[in-house]
C-alpha positions in Angstrom: 0.0 0.0 0.0 2.9 2.3 0.7 4.1 1.8 -2.8 0.6 2.5 -4.1 0.4 5.9 -2.3 3.9 6.8 -3.4 3.1 5.8 -7.0 0.0 8.0 -7.1 1.9 11.0 -5.8 4.9 10.3 -8.1 2.7 10.0 -11.2 0.8 13.2 -10.4 3.9 15.2 -9.5 6.5 14.0 -11.9 4.3 13.8 -15.0 3.0 17.2 -14.3 6.3 18.9 -13.7 8.6 17.0 -15.9 7.6 19.2 -18.8 8.8 22.3 -17.0 12.2 23.6 -18.3 12.9 25.6 -15.1 16.3 26.7 -16.2 14.8 28.4 -19.3 12.0 30.0 -17.3 14.6 31.4 -14.9 16.2 33.4 -17.7 13.4 35.9 -17.2 14.3 36.2 -13.5 13.3 34.3 -10.4 10.5 36.7 -9.4 8.8 36.5 -12.7 9.3 32.7 -12.9 7.7 32.3 -9.5 4.6 34.4 -10.5 4.3 32.5 -13.8 4.6 29.0 -12.2 2.1 29.9 -9.4 -0.7 30.4 -12.0 0.5 27.4 -14.0 0.6 24.9 -11.1 -2.5 26.1 -9.2 -4.9 23.3 -10.4 -2.5 20.6 -9.3 -2.2 22.0 -5.7 -5.9 22.7 -5.5 -6.9 19.3 -6.8 -4.6 17.4 -4.5 -5.7 19.5 -1.5 -9.4 18.8 -2.3 -8.8 15.1 -3.2 -7.2 13.7 -0.1 -10.1 14.6 2.1 -12.2 11.9 0.4 -12.9 8.5 2.0 -12.8 9.3 5.7 -16.0 7.4 6.4 -18.7 5.1 4.8 -21.3 5.4 7.6 -22.4 7.8 10.3 -22.7 4.8 12.7 -19.9 4.5 15.1 -18.1 1.2 15.9 -18.8 -0.7 19.0 -16.1 -0.5 21.7 -12.8 -1.7 20.1 -14.4 -2.4 16.8 -12.0 -1.8 13.9 -11.8 -1.0 10.2 -8.9 -0.8 7.8 -9.3 0.6 4.3 -7.5 1.5 1.1 -8.8 4.7 -0.4 -8.3 6.1 -4.0 -9.5 9.6 -4.9 -9.7 11.6 -8.1 -10.2 15.4 -8.0 -11.7 16.7 -11.2 -10.1 19.9 -12.6 -12.8 22.2 -13.9 -12.7 23.7 -17.3 -12.0 27.2 -16.0 -8.8 26.0 -14.4 -7.3 24.8 -17.7 -6.0 28.4 -18.3 -4.8 31.3 -16.2 -4.6 35.0 -16.9 -1.2 36.5 -17.7 -1.1 40.3 -17.4 2.0 42.3 -18.3 1.7 44.6 -15.3 2.2 41.6 -12.9 5.6 40.9 -14.3 8.9 42.8 -14.3 10.7 41.3 -17.2 8.5 38.7 -18.9 5.9 40.2 -21.2 3.4 39.2 -23.9 5.3 39.1 -27.2 2.3 40.5 -29.1 2.0 43.7 -26.9 5.0 44.0 -24.6 4.8 47.7 -23.9 1.1 47.8 -22.8 0.9 47.2 -19.1 -2.8 46.2 -19.2 -2.3 43.6 -22.0 -3.4 40.1 -21.0 -3.9 36.7 -22.4 -5.0 33.2 -21.3 -2.1 30.8 -20.9 -2.4 27.0 -20.3 -2.1 25.7 -16.8 -0.5 22.3 -16.5 -3.9 20.8 -17.2 -4.4 22.9 -20.3 -3.6 22.4 -24.0 -0.3 21.3 -25.4 -1.1 22.9 -28.8 1.2 25.7 -29.9 -1.8 27.6 -31.1 -3.1 27.8 -27.5 0.2 29.0 -26.1 0.8 32.7 -26.6 4.4 33.9 -27.1 6.3 35.5 -24.2 9.4 37.6 -24.4 12.0 38.7 -21.9 15.6 39.9 -21.6 18.1 37.7 -19.9 21.0 38.9 -17.7 23.3 39.3 -20.7 20.8 41.7 -22.3 19.7 39.2 -24.9 16.1 39.3 -26.1 14.4 36.0 -25.9 11.0 35.0 -27.3 9.4 31.6 -26.4 6.0 29.9 -26.3 4.3 29.8 -23.0 4.4 26.5 -21.0 2.5 23.6 -22.4 -0.3 21.8 -20.6 -0.1 18.1 -19.9 -2.6 17.1 -22.6 -4.3 14.8 -20.1 -7.8 15.8 -21.2 -7.0 15.0 -24.8 -5.7 11.6 -23.8 -8.3 10.3 -21.4 -11.2 12.8 -21.8 -11.0 14.7 -18.5 -8.5 16.3 -16.1 -8.0 14.6 -12.8 -5.6 14.8 -9.8 -5.2 11.3 -8.2 -4.4 10.6 -4.6 -4.4 7.5 -2.4 -4.5 6.8 1.3 -4.6 4.0 3.8 -6.4 4.4 7.1 -7.6 2.5 10.2 -10.4 3.3 12.7 -11.2 2.0 16.1 -14.3 2.4 18.3 -13.8 4.1 21.7 -16.3 5.1 24.4 -19.6 7.0 24.0 -20.0 6.0 20.3 -16.8 7.7 19.3 -14.4 6.5 16.6 -10.7 7.4 16.3 -9.4 7.4 12.7 -5.8 7.3 11.8 -3.9 7.8 8.5 -0.2 7.0 8.8 2.7 6.1 6.6 6.1 6.4 8.2 8.8 8.2 6.1 9.6 6.2 3.0 12.8 6.9 1.1 13.9 5.8 -2.3 16.4 6.9 -4.9 13.8 9.2 -6.5 11.5 10.1 -3.7 10.7 10.7 0.0 7.2 10.4 1.4 5.3 10.4 4.7 1.8 11.1 5.8 -0.2 11.4 9.1 -3.8 12.1 9.6 -6.3 11.9 12.4 -10.0 12.1 12.5 -12.7 11.9 15.2 -16.2 10.7 14.5 -18.9 11.1 17.2 -22.5 10.0 17.3 -24.6 13.1 18.2 -27.9 11.3 17.9 -27.6 10.0 21.4 -27.5 13.6 22.9 -30.5 15.2 21.1 -33.9 13.9 22.3 -35.9 14.4 19.1 -33.0 13.2 16.9 -32.9 9.9 18.8 -36.2 9.0 17.1 -34.9 9.4 13.6 -34.6 6.1 11.6 -31.0 6.8 10.5 -27.7 7.5 12.1 -26.3 11.0 12.7 -22.8 12.0 13.7 -20.1 14.7 13.3 -16.6 14.3 11.9 -13.5 16.4 12.2 -10.4 15.2 10.3 -6.9 16.5 9.6 -4.2 15.4 7.1 -0.5 16.2 6.7 1.3 14.8 3.6 5.0 15.5 3.0 6.7 14.4 -0.2 9.9 15.1 -2.2 10.7 13.9 -5.7 14.2 14.1 -7.1 14.1 15.3 -10.7 17.3 13.8 -11.9 19.0 12.0 -9.0 21.9 10.7 -11.1 23.0 14.0 -12.8 21.5 16.7 -10.7 21.1 15.2 -7.1 20.3 18.5 -5.5 17.3 19.3 -7.7 14.0 18.2 -6.2 10.3 19.0 -6.2 9.0 19.3 -2.6 5.3 19.0 -2.1 3.6 19.4 1.3 -0.1 19.6 2.0 -2.2 20.0 5.1 -6.0 19.6 5.0 -8.9 19.9 7.4 -12.5 18.8 7.1 -15.6 19.1 9.3 -18.9 17.5 8.4 -22.3 16.5 9.8 -22.9 13.0 8.6 -26.0 10.8 8.1 -26.4 7.2 7.0 -29.1 4.6 6.6 -28.4 0.8 6.6 -30.5 -1.2 4.1 -29.6 -4.9 4.3 -26.0 -5.2 3.1 -26.0 -1.6 1.8 -25.5 1.7 3.5 -26.5 5.0 2.0 -24.4 7.8 3.5 -23.7 11.5 3.1 -22.4 14.6 4.7 -22.4 18.4 4.6 -19.6 20.6 5.9 -16.5 22.5 5.0 -13.0 21.5 3.7 -9.8 23.5 3.5 -6.2 23.0 2.5 -2.7 24.6 2.7 -0.1 23.5 0.1 3.5 24.4 -0.5 5.2 23.5 -3.8 9.0 24.2 -3.9 11.6 23.6 -6.6 14.8 23.0 -4.7 18.4 22.7 -5.8 20.9 24.5 -8.0 19.9 25.6 -11.5 22.2 27.2 -14.1 20.5 29.0 -17.0 21.8 27.9 -20.4 21.9 31.3 -22.1 23.3 33.6 -19.4 24.9 31.1 -17.2 23.3 32.6 -14.1 23.0 30.4 -11.0 19.8 30.1 -8.9 19.5 28.2 -5.6 16.1 27.0 -4.4 14.4 29.4 -6.8 10.7 28.6 -6.6 8.6 28.6 -3.4 4.8 28.5 -4.0 2.1 28.6 -1.4 -1.6 27.8 -2.0 -4.6 27.7 0.3 -8.3 27.4 -0.1 -11.6 26.4 1.5 -15.1 25.5 0.4 -18.3 23.9 1.4 -18.4 20.2 0.9 -21.4 17.9 0.3 -21.0 14.2 -0.5 -23.2 11.2 -1.1 -22.0 7.6 -1.2 -23.0 3.9 -1.1 -21.2 1.1 0.7 -21.7 -2.6 0.6 -20.7 -5.0 3.3 -20.3 -8.8 2.8 -19.3 -10.5 6.0 -16.2 -8.4 7.1 -15.5 -7.0 3.6 -16.6 -3.4 2.9 -16.5 -1.6 -0.5 -17.8 1.9 -1.1 -17.9 4.7 -3.7 -18.9 8.3 -3.2 -19.0 11.7 -5.0 -18.3 15.0 -3.3 -19.3 18.5 -4.5 -16.7 21.0 -3.4 -14.2 23.5 -4.9 -13.0 20.6 -7.1 -15.4 17.7 -7.2 -14.0 14.4 -6.0 -14.8 10.8 -6.8 -13.7 8.2 -4.2 -13.6 4.5 -4.1 -12.7 2.5 -0.9 -12.1 -1.1 0.0 -11.3 -2.8 3.3 -12.7 -4.7 6.2 -14.7 -3.8 9.2 -15.4 -5.7 12.5 -18.0 -4.7 15.1 
């Protein structure tokens, strides 16, 4: 399972960022490169921050005392069409400008994000002057072309979690992978959630023919991917995300099926850093740890799902409406 989680992150991160020629972008200056990449990478950070909050529960009912469940969770956050491009405006940049109208501060254009188009026709030309006073013109960054390949843009994520029933119809939920290290990556995650039955405390709610509870959950994912460990061992993509979710849950058991849903809020804080030493090819200028991007966001969240339990085996699927909608599938076992 650790390999599955690492693979999901690696595929998302490395495929998305492998197409970035950071050394060429830095020819325009570190400040402008950072501004450009913040808009370009925003859907990736937002999608991952929304996605990993999926799959925390499949029922509002709490375990009996010391009842347990263990599950593998896979999420896909769908990137909306309006996140396939971002607005480039000359006035927001010191050196990099639109090649079509470089002297007009208010000139703007739509550039692909990393989930945008790869076609040259959709990538306006940018121009800038390097540190040797050479004028350079280049196409804006290409998108991944994922939508053209599979029909939609999605940011995947995966988790493993375990839950245990405590006192007063309260469940403790843990997501944990100790630090994993390989030649091309480092990864760790920790998350904790508390689910508590509130039906027991509210007289008129006790009579309702379904379960009601509240859930508060927090995630912390840390990862680092080495871009070229053999030739450039210092160069790495560092990606750290913290999320929080609070929901009111309801579920109804119908034979082997359970219909469940929740309403609440979700939020995330994500840092994306390009670490290491980079030397630009034209001017020969050196940059160390040049890119540090910070993203955050929050939204309302409403989800609906269906789970099926056969003996101890539990499988479930759900769909969540939020800033980026998320589809989740989950499989595991549950006792008591």
